[in-house]
N, CA, C and O atoms as a Maestro MAE file, in Angstrom:
{
 s_m_m2io_version
 :::
 2.0.0
}

f_m_ct {
 s_m_title
 :::
 protein
 m_atom[280] {
  # First column is atom index #
  i_m_mmod_type
  r_m_x_coord
  r_m_y_coord
  r_m_z_coord
  i_m_residue_number
  s_m_chain_name
  s_m_pdb_residue_name
  s_m_pdb_atom_name
  i_m_atomic_number
  :::
  1 25 15.245 -161.021 134.447 1 A "UNK " " N  " 7
  2 3 16.098 -160.814 135.610 1 A "UNK " " CA " 6
  3 2 16.166 -159.338 135.987 1 A "UNK " " C  " 6
  4 15 16.074 -158.985 137.163 1 A "UNK " " O  " 8
  5 25 16.327 -158.487 134.992 2 A "UNK " " N  " 7
  6 3 16.426 -157.055 135.297 2 A "UNK " " CA " 6
  7 2 15.120 -156.514 135.867 2 A "UNK " " C  " 6
  8 15 15.141 -155.646 136.740 2 A "UNK " " O  " 8
  9 25 13.976 -157.018 135.383 3 A "UNK " " N  " 7
  10 3 12.689 -156.553 135.901 3 A "UNK " " CA " 6
  11 2 12.574 -156.825 137.401 3 A "UNK " " C  " 6
  12 15 11.991 -156.027 138.135 3 A "UNK " " O  " 8
  13 25 13.132 -157.957 137.860 4 A "UNK " " N  " 7
  14 3 13.064 -158.326 139.279 4 A "UNK " " CA " 6
  15 2 14.284 -157.851 140.057 4 A "UNK " " C  " 6
  16 15 14.517 -158.303 141.178 4 A "UNK " " O  " 8
  17 25 15.063 -156.947 139.477 5 A "UNK " " N  " 7
  18 3 16.214 -156.373 140.180 5 A "UNK " " CA " 6
  19 2 17.350 -157.354 140.389 5 A "UNK " " C  " 6
  20 15 18.145 -157.193 141.315 5 A "UNK " " O  " 8
  21 25 17.437 -158.370 139.539 6 A "UNK " " N  " 7
  22 3 18.463 -159.413 139.677 6 A "UNK " " CA " 6
  23 2 18.464 -160.011 141.074 6 A "UNK " " C  " 6
  24 15 19.516 -160.270 141.657 6 A "UNK " " O  " 8
  25 25 17.237 -160.229 141.608 7 A "UNK " " N  " 7
  26 3 17.061 -160.828 142.937 7 A "UNK " " CA " 6
  27 2 15.975 -161.884 142.870 7 A "UNK " " C  " 6
  28 15 15.045 -161.782 142.069 7 A "UNK " " O  " 8
  29 25 16.095 -162.902 143.716 8 A "UNK " " N  " 7
  30 3 15.052 -163.912 143.867 8 A "UNK " " CA " 6
  31 2 13.827 -163.236 144.476 8 A "UNK " " C  " 6
  32 15 13.940 -162.548 145.490 8 A "UNK " " O  " 8
  33 25 12.653 -163.426 143.862 9 A "UNK " " N  " 7
  34 3 11.443 -162.778 144.368 9 A "UNK " " CA " 6
  35 2 10.955 -163.411 145.667 9 A "UNK " " C  " 6
  36 15 10.100 -162.836 146.341 9 A "UNK " " O  " 8
  37 25 11.474 -164.576 146.031 10 A "UNK " " N  " 7
  38 3 11.075 -165.237 147.277 10 A "UNK " " CA " 6
  39 2 11.969 -164.822 148.443 10 A "UNK " " C  " 6
  40 15 11.477 -164.356 149.471 10 A "UNK " " O  " 8
  41 25 13.281 -164.989 148.283 11 A "UNK " " N  " 7
  42 3 14.188 -164.753 149.419 11 A "UNK " " CA " 6
  43 2 15.042 -163.500 149.283 11 A "UNK " " C  " 6
  44 15 15.652 -163.064 150.259 11 A "UNK " " O  " 8
  45 25 15.097 -162.909 148.082 12 A "UNK " " N  " 7
  46 3 15.860 -161.683 147.886 12 A "UNK " " CA " 6
  47 2 17.334 -161.869 147.600 12 A "UNK " " C  " 6
  48 15 18.063 -160.886 147.468 12 A "UNK " " O  " 8
  49 25 17.797 -163.123 147.500 13 A "UNK " " N  " 7
  50 3 19.212 -163.334 147.190 13 A "UNK " " CA " 6
  51 2 19.542 -162.788 145.804 13 A "UNK " " C  " 6
  52 15 18.722 -162.843 144.887 13 A "UNK " " O  " 8
  53 25 20.748 -162.263 145.671 14 A "UNK " " N  " 7
  54 3 21.205 -161.686 144.409 14 A "UNK " " CA " 6
  55 2 22.041 -162.707 143.648 14 A "UNK " " C  " 6
  56 15 22.335 -163.791 144.152 14 A "UNK " " O  " 8
  57 25 22.416 -162.342 142.433 15 A "UNK " " N  " 7
  58 3 23.236 -163.245 141.627 15 A "UNK " " CA " 6
  59 2 24.643 -163.402 142.194 15 A "UNK " " C  " 6
  60 15 25.350 -164.338 141.821 15 A "UNK " " O  " 8
  61 25 25.066 -162.509 143.085 16 A "UNK " " N  " 7
  62 3 26.357 -162.668 143.759 16 A "UNK " " CA " 6
  63 2 26.270 -163.712 144.868 16 A "UNK " " C  " 6
  64 15 27.285 -164.280 145.273 16 A "UNK " " O  " 8
  65 25 25.048 -163.966 145.359 17 A "UNK " " N  " 7
  66 3 24.843 -164.884 146.481 17 A "UNK " " CA " 6
  67 2 24.335 -166.261 146.062 17 A "UNK " " C  " 6
  68 15 24.486 -167.230 146.806 17 A "UNK " " O  " 8
  69 25 23.738 -166.353 144.883 18 A "UNK " " N  " 7
  70 3 23.128 -167.613 144.450 18 A "UNK " " CA " 6
  71 2 22.977 -167.619 142.938 18 A "UNK " " C  " 6
  72 15 23.061 -166.577 142.288 18 A "UNK " " O  " 8
  73 25 22.755 -168.795 142.392 19 A "UNK " " N  " 7
  74 3 22.437 -168.923 140.972 19 A "UNK " " CA " 6
  75 2 20.975 -168.556 140.787 19 A "UNK " " C  " 6
  76 15 20.102 -169.119 141.448 19 A "UNK " " O  " 8
  77 25 20.702 -167.614 139.891 20 A "UNK " " N  " 7
  78 3 19.332 -167.189 139.618 20 A "UNK " " CA " 6
  79 2 18.830 -167.843 138.341 20 A "UNK " " C  " 6
  80 15 19.576 -168.018 137.377 20 A "UNK " " O  " 8
  81 25 17.546 -168.201 138.353 21 A "UNK " " N  " 7
  82 3 16.924 -168.821 137.183 21 A "UNK " " CA " 6
  83 2 15.611 -168.126 136.881 21 A "UNK " " C  " 6
  84 15 15.031 -167.456 137.736 21 A "UNK " " O  " 8
  85 25 15.157 -168.297 135.656 22 A "UNK " " N  " 7
  86 3 13.872 -167.768 135.220 22 A "UNK " " CA " 6
  87 2 12.838 -168.881 135.356 22 A "UNK " " C  " 6
  88 15 12.988 -169.944 134.753 22 A "UNK " " O  " 8
  89 25 11.796 -168.645 136.140 23 A "UNK " " N  " 7
  90 3 10.759 -169.656 136.370 23 A "UNK " " CA " 6
  91 2 9.469 -169.233 135.689 23 A "UNK " " C  " 6
  92 15 9.002 -168.110 135.879 23 A "UNK " " O  " 8
  93 25 8.889 -170.132 134.895 24 A "UNK " " N  " 7
  94 3 7.588 -169.884 134.274 24 A "UNK " " CA " 6
  95 2 6.493 -170.205 135.288 24 A "UNK " " C  " 6
  96 15 6.451 -171.311 135.826 24 A "UNK " " O  " 8
  97 25 5.618 -169.255 135.546 25 A "UNK " " N  " 7
  98 3 4.510 -169.504 136.470 25 A "UNK " " CA " 6
  99 2 3.471 -170.410 135.837 25 A "UNK " " C  " 6
  100 15 2.842 -171.196 136.544 25 A "UNK " " O  " 8
  101 25 3.272 -170.328 134.546 26 A "UNK " " N  " 7
  102 3 2.477 -171.309 133.805 26 A "UNK " " CA " 6
  103 2 3.226 -171.535 132.498 26 A "UNK " " C  " 6
  104 15 4.129 -170.769 132.161 26 A "UNK " " O  " 8
  105 25 2.865 -172.566 131.768 27 A "UNK " " N  " 7
  106 3 3.642 -172.914 130.580 27 A "UNK " " CA " 6
  107 2 2.882 -172.626 129.291 27 A "UNK " " C  " 6
  108 15 3.225 -173.146 128.230 27 A "UNK " " O  " 8
  109 25 1.860 -171.804 129.388 28 A "UNK " " N  " 7
  110 3 1.006 -171.509 128.240 28 A "UNK " " CA " 6
  111 2 1.798 -170.869 127.083 28 A "UNK " " C  " 6
  112 15 1.523 -171.161 125.919 28 A "UNK " " O  " 8
  113 25 2.770 -170.006 127.387 29 A "UNK " " N  " 7
  114 3 3.513 -169.289 126.350 29 A "UNK " " CA " 6
  115 2 4.952 -169.790 126.199 29 A "UNK " " C  " 6
  116 15 5.767 -169.128 125.557 29 A "UNK " " O  " 8
  117 25 5.268 -170.923 126.768 30 A "UNK " " N  " 7
  118 3 6.635 -171.443 126.751 30 A "UNK " " CA " 6
  119 2 7.163 -171.559 125.328 30 A "UNK " " C  " 6
  120 15 6.531 -172.159 124.460 30 A "UNK " " O  " 8
  121 25 8.324 -170.977 125.110 31 A "UNK " " N  " 7
  122 3 8.990 -171.068 123.823 31 A "UNK " " CA " 6
  123 2 8.557 -170.041 122.790 31 A "UNK " " C  " 6
  124 15 9.126 -169.988 121.700 31 A "UNK " " O  " 8
  125 25 7.564 -169.226 123.109 32 A "UNK " " N  " 7
  126 3 7.099 -168.238 122.140 32 A "UNK " " CA " 6
  127 2 8.041 -167.044 122.028 32 A "UNK " " C  " 6
  128 15 8.087 -166.389 120.987 32 A "UNK " " O  " 8
  129 25 8.794 -166.755 123.095 33 A "UNK " " N  " 7
  130 3 9.746 -165.659 123.057 33 A "UNK " " CA " 6
  131 2 9.110 -164.294 122.932 33 A "UNK " " C  " 6
  132 15 9.758 -163.358 122.464 33 A "UNK " " O  " 8
  133 25 7.863 -164.151 123.337 34 A "UNK " " N  " 7
  134 3 7.183 -162.857 123.229 34 A "UNK " " CA " 6
  135 2 6.973 -162.244 124.617 34 A "UNK " " C  " 6
  136 15 7.383 -162.822 125.623 34 A "UNK " " O  " 8
  137 25 6.339 -161.082 124.663 35 A "UNK " " N  " 7
  138 3 6.149 -160.397 125.945 35 A "UNK " " CA " 6
  139 2 5.261 -161.190 126.888 35 A "UNK " " C  " 6
  140 15 5.441 -161.108 128.103 35 A "UNK " " O  " 8
  141 25 4.308 -161.954 126.371 36 A "UNK " " N  " 7
  142 3 3.457 -162.763 127.234 36 A "UNK " " CA " 6
  143 2 4.303 -163.795 127.982 36 A "UNK " " C  " 6
  144 15 4.069 -164.062 129.160 36 A "UNK " " O  " 8
  145 25 5.278 -164.365 127.293 37 A "UNK " " N  " 7
  146 3 6.153 -165.336 127.958 37 A "UNK " " CA " 6
  147 2 7.006 -164.640 129.012 37 A "UNK " " C  " 6
  148 15 7.165 -165.162 130.116 37 A "UNK " " O  " 8
  149 25 7.546 -163.493 128.698 38 A "UNK " " N  " 7
  150 3 8.384 -162.758 129.650 38 A "UNK " " CA " 6
  151 2 7.578 -162.349 130.876 38 A "UNK " " C  " 6
  152 15 8.059 -162.467 132.003 38 A "UNK " " O  " 8
  153 25 6.353 -161.870 130.664 39 A "UNK " " N  " 7
  154 3 5.513 -161.471 131.794 39 A "UNK " " CA " 6
  155 2 5.121 -162.655 132.666 39 A "UNK " " C  " 6
  156 15 4.781 -162.478 133.835 39 A "UNK " " O  " 8
  157 25 5.164 -163.856 132.109 40 A "UNK " " N  " 7
  158 3 4.816 -165.064 132.852 40 A "UNK " " CA " 6
  159 2 5.975 -165.553 133.715 40 A "UNK " " C  " 6
  160 15 5.788 -166.452 134.535 40 A "UNK " " O  " 8
  161 25 7.161 -164.986 133.550 41 A "UNK " " N  " 7
  162 3 8.352 -165.458 134.252 41 A "UNK " " CA " 6
  163 2 8.637 -164.640 135.507 41 A "UNK " " C  " 6
  164 15 8.324 -163.452 135.586 41 A "UNK " " O  " 8
  165 25 9.237 -165.313 136.479 42 A "UNK " " N  " 7
  166 3 9.738 -164.640 137.675 42 A "UNK " " CA " 6
  167 2 11.152 -165.141 137.935 42 A "UNK " " C  " 6
  168 15 11.533 -166.222 137.486 42 A "UNK " " O  " 8
  169 25 11.925 -164.342 138.667 43 A "UNK " " N  " 7
  170 3 13.286 -164.706 139.014 43 A "UNK " " CA " 6
  171 2 13.292 -165.440 140.338 43 A "UNK " " C  " 6
  172 15 12.762 -164.946 141.333 43 A "UNK " " O  " 8
  173 25 13.892 -166.619 140.350 44 A "UNK " " N  " 7
  174 3 14.046 -167.397 141.570 44 A "UNK " " CA " 6
  175 2 15.493 -167.836 141.707 44 A "UNK " " C  " 6
  176 15 16.181 -168.029 140.704 44 A "UNK " " O  " 8
  177 25 15.963 -167.996 142.945 45 A "UNK " " N  " 7
  178 3 17.271 -168.618 143.136 45 A "UNK " " CA " 6
  179 2 17.084 -170.116 142.913 45 A "UNK " " C  " 6
  180 15 15.966 -170.627 142.981 45 A "UNK " " O  " 8
  181 25 18.169 -170.805 142.651 46 A "UNK " " N  " 7
  182 3 18.081 -172.233 142.357 46 A "UNK " " CA " 6
  183 2 17.430 -173.006 143.497 46 A "UNK " " C  " 6
  184 15 16.656 -173.930 143.248 46 A "UNK " " O  " 8
  185 25 17.728 -172.645 144.744 47 A "UNK " " N  " 7
  186 3 17.156 -173.357 145.894 47 A "UNK " " CA " 6
  187 2 15.640 -173.193 145.958 47 A "UNK " " C  " 6
  188 15 14.920 -174.168 146.171 47 A "UNK " " O  " 8
  189 25 15.149 -171.963 145.774 48 A "UNK " " N  " 7
  190 3 13.705 -171.740 145.813 48 A "UNK " " CA " 6
  191 2 13.013 -172.348 144.600 48 A "UNK " " C  " 6
  192 15 11.868 -172.789 144.700 48 A "UNK " " O  " 8
  193 25 13.687 -172.378 143.465 49 A "UNK " " N  " 7
  194 3 13.128 -172.999 142.271 49 A "UNK " " CA " 6
  195 2 12.955 -174.504 142.494 49 A "UNK " " C  " 6
  196 15 11.903 -175.062 142.183 49 A "UNK " " O  " 8
  197 25 13.972 -175.150 143.026 50 A "UNK " " N  " 7
  198 3 13.873 -176.580 143.322 50 A "UNK " " CA " 6
  199 2 12.799 -176.850 144.369 50 A "UNK " " C  " 6
  200 15 12.043 -177.813 144.244 50 A "UNK " " O  " 8
  201 25 12.721 -176.007 145.404 51 A "UNK " " N  " 7
  202 3 11.702 -176.183 146.444 51 A "UNK " " CA " 6
  203 2 10.303 -176.065 145.848 51 A "UNK " " C  " 6
  204 15 9.406 -176.825 146.213 51 A "UNK " " O  " 8
  205 25 10.115 -175.126 144.942 52 A "UNK " " N  " 7
  206 3 8.810 -174.951 144.303 52 A "UNK " " CA " 6
  207 2 8.402 -176.215 143.545 52 A "UNK " " C  " 6
  208 15 7.260 -176.663 143.655 52 A "UNK " " O  " 8
  209 25 9.317 -176.780 142.788 53 A "UNK " " N  " 7
  210 3 8.984 -177.940 141.967 53 A "UNK " " CA " 6
  211 2 8.865 -179.227 142.785 53 A "UNK " " C  " 6
  212 15 8.352 -180.225 142.279 53 A "UNK " " O  " 8
  213 25 9.318 -179.223 144.011 54 A "UNK " " N  " 7
  214 3 9.172 -180.403 144.870 54 A "UNK " " CA " 6
  215 2 7.841 -180.407 145.612 54 A "UNK " " C  " 6
  216 15 7.487 -181.414 146.224 54 A "UNK " " O  " 8
  217 25 7.102 -179.310 145.572 55 A "UNK " " N  " 7
  218 3 5.800 -179.237 146.228 55 A "UNK " " CA " 6
  219 2 4.781 -180.018 145.409 55 A "UNK " " C  " 6
  220 15 4.945 -180.191 144.201 55 A "UNK " " O  " 8
  221 25 3.724 -180.491 146.073 56 A "UNK " " N  " 7
  222 3 2.647 -181.127 145.297 56 A "UNK " " CA " 6
  223 2 2.071 -180.121 144.297 56 A "UNK " " C  " 6
  224 15 1.993 -178.927 144.589 56 A "UNK " " O  " 8
  225 25 1.677 -180.595 143.143 57 A "UNK " " N  " 7
  226 3 1.153 -179.715 142.096 57 A "UNK " " CA " 6
  227 2 -0.175 -179.113 142.531 57 A "UNK " " C  " 6
  228 15 -1.083 -179.830 142.950 57 A "UNK " " O  " 8
  229 25 -0.279 -177.808 142.430 58 A "UNK " " N  " 7
  230 3 -1.529 -177.110 142.661 58 A "UNK " " CA " 6
  231 2 -2.258 -177.076 141.319 58 A "UNK " " C  " 6
  232 15 -1.974 -176.231 140.470 58 A "UNK " " O  " 8
  233 25 -3.190 -177.993 141.139 59 A "UNK " " N  " 7
  234 3 -3.848 -178.147 139.840 59 A "UNK " " CA " 6
  235 2 -4.596 -176.881 139.412 59 A "UNK " " C  " 6
  236 15 -4.659 -176.585 138.219 59 A "UNK " " O  " 8
  237 25 -5.166 -176.128 140.365 60 A "UNK " " N  " 7
  238 3 -5.869 -174.901 140.007 60 A "UNK " " CA " 6
  239 2 -4.909 -173.897 139.378 60 A "UNK " " C  " 6
  240 15 -5.268 -173.236 138.404 60 A "UNK " " O  " 8
  241 25 -3.705 -173.771 139.910 61 A "UNK " " N  " 7
  242 3 -2.726 -172.798 139.403 61 A "UNK " " CA " 6
  243 2 -2.472 -173.010 137.914 61 A "UNK " " C  " 6
  244 15 -2.317 -172.046 137.165 61 A "UNK " " O  " 8
  245 25 -2.429 -174.277 137.482 62 A "UNK " " N  " 7
  246 3 -2.122 -174.594 136.091 62 A "UNK " " CA " 6
  247 2 -3.373 -174.824 135.239 62 A "UNK " " C  " 6
  248 15 -3.261 -175.127 134.051 62 A "UNK " " O  " 8
  249 25 -4.556 -174.685 135.830 63 A "UNK " " N  " 7
  250 3 -5.786 -174.982 135.087 63 A "UNK " " CA " 6
  251 2 -6.308 -173.750 134.348 63 A "UNK " " C  " 6
  252 15 -5.890 -172.625 134.619 63 A "UNK " " O  " 8
  253 25 -7.217 -173.979 133.420 64 A "UNK " " N  " 7
  254 3 -7.839 -172.872 132.691 64 A "UNK " " CA " 6
  255 2 -8.863 -172.143 133.557 64 A "UNK " " C  " 6
  256 15 -9.344 -171.079 133.165 64 A "UNK " " O  " 8
  257 25 -9.210 -172.690 134.732 65 A "UNK " " N  " 7
  258 3 -10.082 -171.995 135.673 65 A "UNK " " CA " 6
  259 2 -9.381 -170.793 136.310 65 A "UNK " " C  " 6
  260 15 -10.040 -169.873 136.793 65 A "UNK " " O  " 8
  261 25 -8.068 -170.802 136.311 66 A "UNK " " N  " 7
  262 3 -7.285 -169.697 136.834 66 A "UNK " " CA " 6
  263 2 -7.247 -168.629 135.735 66 A "UNK " " C  " 6
  264 15 -6.729 -168.888 134.649 66 A "UNK " " O  " 8
  265 25 -7.791 -167.427 136.001 67 A "UNK " " N  " 7
  266 3 -7.892 -166.392 134.958 67 A "UNK " " CA " 6
  267 2 -6.572 -166.035 134.292 67 A "UNK " " C  " 6
  268 15 -6.573 -165.616 133.135 67 A "UNK " " O  " 8
  269 25 -5.466 -166.183 134.972 68 A "UNK " " N  " 7
  270 3 -4.172 -165.808 134.387 68 A "UNK " " CA " 6
  271 2 -3.743 -166.759 133.282 68 A "UNK " " C  " 6
  272 15 -2.814 -166.449 132.535 68 A "UNK " " O  " 8
  273 25 -4.402 -167.920 133.157 69 A "UNK " " N  " 7
  274 3 -4.043 -168.880 132.120 69 A "UNK " " CA " 6
  275 2 -4.930 -168.776 130.889 69 A "UNK " " C  " 6
  276 15 -4.805 -169.588 129.972 69 A "UNK " " O  " 8
  277 25 -5.814 -167.803 130.850 70 A "UNK " " N  " 7
  278 3 -6.701 -167.633 129.690 70 A "UNK " " CA " 6
  279 2 -6.142 -166.624 128.704 70 A "UNK " " C  " 6
  280 15 -6.760 -166.361 127.673 70 A "UNK " " O  " 8
  :::
 }
 m_bond[279] {
  # First column is bond index #
  i_m_from
  i_m_to
  i_m_order
  :::
  1 1 2 1
  2 2 3 1
  3 3 4 2
  4 3 5 1
  5 5 6 1
  6 6 7 1
  7 7 8 2
  8 7 9 1
  9 9 10 1
  10 10 11 1
  11 11 12 2
  12 11 13 1
  13 13 14 1
  14 14 15 1
  15 15 16 2
  16 15 17 1
  17 17 18 1
  18 18 19 1
  19 19 20 2
  20 19 21 1
  21 21 22 1
  22 22 23 1
  23 23 24 2
  24 23 25 1
  25 25 26 1
  26 26 27 1
  27 27 28 2
  28 27 29 1
  29 29 30 1
  30 30 31 1
  31 31 32 2
  32 31 33 1
  33 33 34 1
  34 34 35 1
  35 35 36 2
  36 35 37 1
  37 37 38 1
  38 38 39 1
  39 39 40 2
  40 39 41 1
  41 41 42 1
  42 42 43 1
  43 43 44 2
  44 43 45 1
  45 45 46 1
  46 46 47 1
  47 47 48 2
  48 47 49 1
  49 49 50 1
  50 50 51 1
  51 51 52 2
  52 51 53 1
  53 53 54 1
  54 54 55 1
  55 55 56 2
  56 55 57 1
  57 57 58 1
  58 58 59 1
  59 59 60 2
  60 59 61 1
  61 61 62 1
  62 62 63 1
  63 63 64 2
  64 63 65 1
  65 65 66 1
  66 66 67 1
  67 67 68 2
  68 67 69 1
  69 69 70 1
  70 70 71 1
  71 71 72 2
  72 71 73 1
  73 73 74 1
  74 74 75 1
  75 75 76 2
  76 75 77 1
  77 77 78 1
  78 78 79 1
  79 79 80 2
  80 79 81 1
  81 81 82 1
  82 82 83 1
  83 83 84 2
  84 83 85 1
  85 85 86 1
  86 86 87 1
  87 87 88 2
  88 87 89 1
  89 89 90 1
  90 90 91 1
  91 91 92 2
  92 91 93 1
  93 93 94 1
  94 94 95 1
  95 95 96 2
  96 95 97 1
  97 97 98 1
  98 98 99 1
  99 99 100 2
  100 99 101 1
  101 101 102 1
  102 102 103 1
  103 103 104 2
  104 103 105 1
  105 105 106 1
  106 106 107 1
  107 107 108 2
  108 107 109 1
  109 109 110 1
  110 110 111 1
  111 111 112 2
  112 111 113 1
  113 113 114 1
  114 114 115 1
  115 115 116 2
  116 115 117 1
  117 117 118 1
  118 118 119 1
  119 119 120 2
  120 119 121 1
  121 121 122 1
  122 122 123 1
  123 123 124 2
  124 123 125 1
  125 125 126 1
  126 126 127 1
  127 127 128 2
  128 127 129 1
  129 129 130 1
  130 130 131 1
  131 131 132 2
  132 131 133 1
  133 133 134 1
  134 134 135 1
  135 135 136 2
  136 135 137 1
  137 137 138 1
  138 138 139 1
  139 139 140 2
  140 139 141 1
  141 141 142 1
  142 142 143 1
  143 143 144 2
  144 143 145 1
  145 145 146 1
  146 146 147 1
  147 147 148 2
  148 147 149 1
  149 149 150 1
  150 150 151 1
  151 151 152 2
  152 151 153 1
  153 153 154 1
  154 154 155 1
  155 155 156 2
  156 155 157 1
  157 157 158 1
  158 158 159 1
  159 159 160 2
  160 159 161 1
  161 161 162 1
  162 162 163 1
  163 163 164 2
  164 163 165 1
  165 165 166 1
  166 166 167 1
  167 167 168 2
  168 167 169 1
  169 169 170 1
  170 170 171 1
  171 171 172 2
  172 171 173 1
  173 173 174 1
  174 174 175 1
  175 175 176 2
  176 175 177 1
  177 177 178 1
  178 178 179 1
  179 179 180 2
  180 179 181 1
  181 181 182 1
  182 182 183 1
  183 183 184 2
  184 183 185 1
  185 185 186 1
  186 186 187 1
  187 187 188 2
  188 187 189 1
  189 189 190 1
  190 190 191 1
  191 191 192 2
  192 191 193 1
  193 193 194 1
  194 194 195 1
  195 195 196 2
  196 195 197 1
  197 197 198 1
  198 198 199 1
  199 199 200 2
  200 199 201 1
  201 201 202 1
  202 202 203 1
  203 203 204 2
  204 203 205 1
  205 205 206 1
  206 206 207 1
  207 207 208 2
  208 207 209 1
  209 209 210 1
  210 210 211 1
  211 211 212 2
  212 211 213 1
  213 213 214 1
  214 214 215 1
  215 215 216 2
  216 215 217 1
  217 217 218 1
  218 218 219 1
  219 219 220 2
  220 219 221 1
  221 221 222 1
  222 222 223 1
  223 223 224 2
  224 223 225 1
  225 225 226 1
  226 226 227 1
  227 227 228 2
  228 227 229 1
  229 229 230 1
  230 230 231 1
  231 231 232 2
  232 231 233 1
  233 233 234 1
  234 234 235 1
  235 235 236 2
  236 235 237 1
  237 237 238 1
  238 238 239 1
  239 239 240 2
  240 239 241 1
  241 241 242 1
  242 242 243 1
  243 243 244 2
  244 243 245 1
  245 245 246 1
  246 246 247 1
  247 247 248 2
  248 247 249 1
  249 249 250 1
  250 250 251 1
  251 251 252 2
  252 251 253 1
  253 253 254 1
  254 254 255 1
  255 255 256 2
  256 255 257 1
  257 257 258 1
  258 258 259 1
  259 259 260 2
  260 259 261 1
  261 261 262 1
  262 262 263 1
  263 263 264 2
  264 263 265 1
  265 265 266 1
  266 266 267 1
  267 267 268 2
  268 267 269 1
  269 269 270 1
  270 270 271 1
  271 271 272 2
  272 271 273 1
  273 273 274 1
  274 274 275 1
  275 275 276 2
  276 275 277 1
  277 277 278 1
  278 278 279 1
  279 279 280 2
  :::
 }
}
């Protein structure tokens, strides 16, 4: 949260304006609690987080063909 200035990276809302959550861009390091996991996270407001997960899955984003997942 502090790395992103306590703001949603999509709409810019702050924690005073909305509930902020940590979103994993990929789940490769989920639960490891290390810097790779932290670097994989972005700050989103709850509304943008829900909107993201309601979109059709972009299979390339989560695939090993995407260099960020290697």
